[in-house]
N, C-alpha and C positions, 0 to 999 in steps of 0.2 A: 054565220061568220061575221066578225066585226070589221073585217077588211083592213085592219090596221097595218098588216104586213104586205098588202097587195098593191102593186103599182096601179095608179089610175090611168096611166097613159103610156104609150110606147115612146121612149125617149130617142132623141136624135142628137148626135154630136155636131157641133158647128163645123163648117167646111174648113175653117182655119182655127186650129186649136190655140187658145190663149196661153200666155206664159205664166199664169197665176199659179202659186203654190200655197198649200195649207199644211200645217203640221197636225197630223192625226195619227195616233198609234192605232194600228190594226193588229189585234192579237190573233194568232193562229193556233187553234187547238185541233186535235183529231178525235181521240177517244176520251171519254170521261167514264172510267170504269176501274174495277179492282183487278189487278194483274194476278193471274193464277197459272197453274201448270198448263192450261189449255190456251193461254194467250200466245199467239205467234211471236217468235223472237223479234221479227221486224216491227211489231206493234208495241213492244214493251216500252221503249223510250218515248213513244208518242201517246202513251196512255196515262192520263192524269187521274190520280185518285179522286173520287167524288168529294171527300172531305177537303182535300187541297183546293179543288175547284171552288167549293163553297166559301172557303176562307179567302181565296183570291177575289172572288166577286164581292164579298162583304168588305174587303179592304178597299176595293175600287169605290164602292158606295160611300164609305166613310171619308175617303179622300176627295169626294165631290166630283168624280168622273161622271159624265153623262154619255150613255151609249147612244150612238146615232145610227141612222139607217143608210143604206146605200144611196137612196134618193137624196138625203141630206148632204152626203158627200158630193154627189153629182152636182147639186145646186151650188154648193160652196165653190167647187172647181170651175164650173162653167157659167154661173150666174152671179158669183160674188156674194152669195148669201152668207151671213154670219153664222158660225156654229156655236158661239158662246164659249164660256170657259170650259176647259178640260173635256173636249169631245174624245170619244174612243169608239172603235168598232170592234166587235167580237165576232170571230169567224170560226167555223168548224169545217174541216175538209173530209171528204170521202162519203159521208152519209151513213154513219153508224147509228144504229137504233138507240144507243145510249144517249145520243143528243136529246132525244125526246124524253127518255125515262130518267136520266140522271142529271142532265144539264138544264133542260127547260123549266123544271119546277123551281130551281134556284133562281134562274133569271126572272121568271114570272113573279116570284115573291119580292124581288127587288125592283120590279118595274123596268128591267133591262131588256134591250133589244139585241138581236144577233142575226147572223147570216149562216145558213148551212149550205155549203157547196156539195152537191150530191153527184155521184156517178150514175147517170141515168139508167144505164144498162143493168145496174145492180138492184134497182128498186123492184121489190116484189119478185125477186128471182129465186125465192125459196131459201136463201141463206138467212138464218135468223139474226145474223149480226147487223144486217142492213135495214134501213127504213123501208116502209111500204107506202103506197100512195095515200091510204087513209091517214097514216102517221104524218106524212108531209102536210096534208091539209090541216091536221090538228096542230102542227108546229106553227103554221101561219096564224092560226087562231090565237096562239100564245105570243104573237109578235115577232116570230123568227122568220126572216125572209129566206127564200130558196134561190140558190144560184146553181149554175152548172159547173161540174168538175169533169166535163166531157162525157162521152158515151161509154168509153171502154177503159178510161184511165191509162191511155197510151201516151208515151212521150211524144208530144206534137212535133218536136224538132226532128224526130227520126222518120216522120211520115212524109210522103209526097205532099205538095201543096193541095192537090186535089183531094187526097184522103183526109188530110187534116181539116180542110174546110168542110168536108162531108160529115166528119165526126162532130165538129162544133155546131153545125146547123141542125143535124139530127137530134143532138142532145137538147138544144134549145127548143126545138119544135115539139119534142116529146113532152118536155116539162110544161110548155105553154098549153098543149092540148089537154094534159091531165089536170093541170091546176086552174086553167081557165083565165089566164092573164099573162102579160108579157114577162119574160124572164131574161134579163139583160146583164146579169152579173156572172162573172166567170173566174174560176181559179185554175191555173195551169197544173196538170198532173206533175208531180215531183218538183214543181216550181220552175220547170224548164220552158224557156221561151226564147224567141229571137225576134229580130226586126220583122222577119217574115210572118211569124205567128201573131205578132201585134197587128199587122195588116189583115191577116186572115180573120182574127177575132172581130175586127171592125166590120169586115165584109159579111161575117156570119150573123151580125145583128146585135152584138154585145156593145156596151158603152163603157164598162169598167171591168178590169181584170187584175187579180192579185197574183203576186209572185211570192217567192220565199226570200227575196232580197231583204236584208236587214235595214231598217230605217223607219222614220215616221214622216218624212217630208214627201207629200204627195203632189204630183205635178199634173196640171191640166194639159200640158204638152205631151205627157206620157200616160194617158188614162189606162193603157193596157200594160203598165209596168208599175203598179202600186206596190209599195213596200210593206212588209209585215214584221212583227216581232214574234218569234217562235216560242211557244210555251211547251216545255217538256215535262216528263214525270219528275225530274229533279229540280224544277224551277222554284216551286213553292211561292209563298208570299214574298219572302225576302228577295228572291231572284226577280220576281215580277216588279217589285218596287225598285230594284236596282236598274232594270232595263228602262223603266219609265223615267226615273230620275236622270239617268244618263242622257235620255232623249229630251230632257227639259220639260217633261209633262207633269 
């Protein structure tokens, strides 16, 4: 393994969070696949056709966007590091297997990085839709970081603090044990979070967490409420361009 997607150290948030902000679009994808009769209705709008995805990534490359890592975003927020022109973060939620087979070859060809937030309890559970542990390791070799999407994909805001914390900790520890390095990136299931879940995410050992709130301005004072831009089956290149232009990116 080249280690390019593997964190070298366990990160710590400062006791007092700075007021620094950076403008970084974080694209939110789910599935990269072809919709057919077997595709669940709930997944159809979240399934981007592989050809559309390839065109979107090629458009980003032509426009001079540079994909950054979670660590680079962390360093920009908490250490004031420069991200250079046109930084962007690409993320995939849930841990579908097509992230490896459909998305990662496109990203690798362009030299792009990304993050896959996986539901730990679904890995190697026998469902052919979801990633396996060997595929997660292979994704890391291709420069795609692994983050947590919790253990069971339960709405954390509906759980007791004790159960929500246990889910967050169990997911992180399982990923770290299987992958052999710290895993400190989180995406909330359904994008649902609260002031309490932000506190719990920090207690559970995470340092950054993404929501489904629309926007590109990321705040060091709210590292567990990062904003994203949702990419759907209908977005296409034109819709992606419009979102990024509206954000001034």
